[in-house]
Residue, then its C-alpha position, 0 to 999 in steps of 0.5 A: x579319627x586316627x589314620x587307622x580308622x579314616x575311610x581311605x578314598x582315591x580320586x583319579x581325575x586327568x583334570x588337575x582344577x577338579x581333582x583338586x577341588x574335589x579333594x578340598x571338598x572332602x577335606x573340609x566335609x568329612x574325615x577321610x584318607x585321600x591319595x590323588x593320581x592324575x592316571x589310571x596307571x598310577x592308580x593301579x600302582x598303588x592299589x596296595x595302599x589298599x583303598x575303601x573307595x575309588x572315585x575314577x574318571x570316564x576318560x583320563x586321556x588329558x595328560x598322555x593321550x595313550x593313558x589308560x581310559x578310566x573303563x580300562x582302569x576300572x576292568x584293572x581294578x575289578x580284576x585284581x580287587x574286586x571288592x574295592x568300590x568304584x564311583x565313575x565320574x564323568x562330564x558326559x550327562x549320557x545314559x549309554x555312558x552311565x550303562x557302559x560304566x555299570x556293565x563293566x562292574x562301576x558301584x555308581x555314576x556321577x555327571x560332573x556338575x556343581x553337585x558332584x560332591x554332594x552326590x559323592x558323599x551320599x554315595x560313599x555313605x550308602x557303601x559302607x551302609x552296604x558293607x555294614x549291613x554285609x557284615x552283620x548279615x554275614x555274622x548272623x549266617x555264621x550262627x545259624 
């Protein structure tokens, strides 16, 4: 698949080891164009690269204590580009954290675990199924 046809995926996490392992998993099991960022600020600065999906850590304060957290980054992304689906990632398995993410317009919430990658792959597949259905519905409605 050429670079223009690949799904562009932003991975944003301050845990360098987790970020690299996630990148490796995606590169080994799917054909994505991947950009990785250690801070929300770097992600925001590079939104002009037009990601199709953003996988975003909930905390993002491991490198710089004053860095934007995941919710602040999510809010900024949704203000600038409301159509980009953002999947939140966290080591916290708390329902109130997941609900908070959804209130801030996250597409989904995934707890970091051994099965995170499989869940993320499924969610990305779902996102593109929805986009295809929306496009077909729009095409149909335009012809009525």
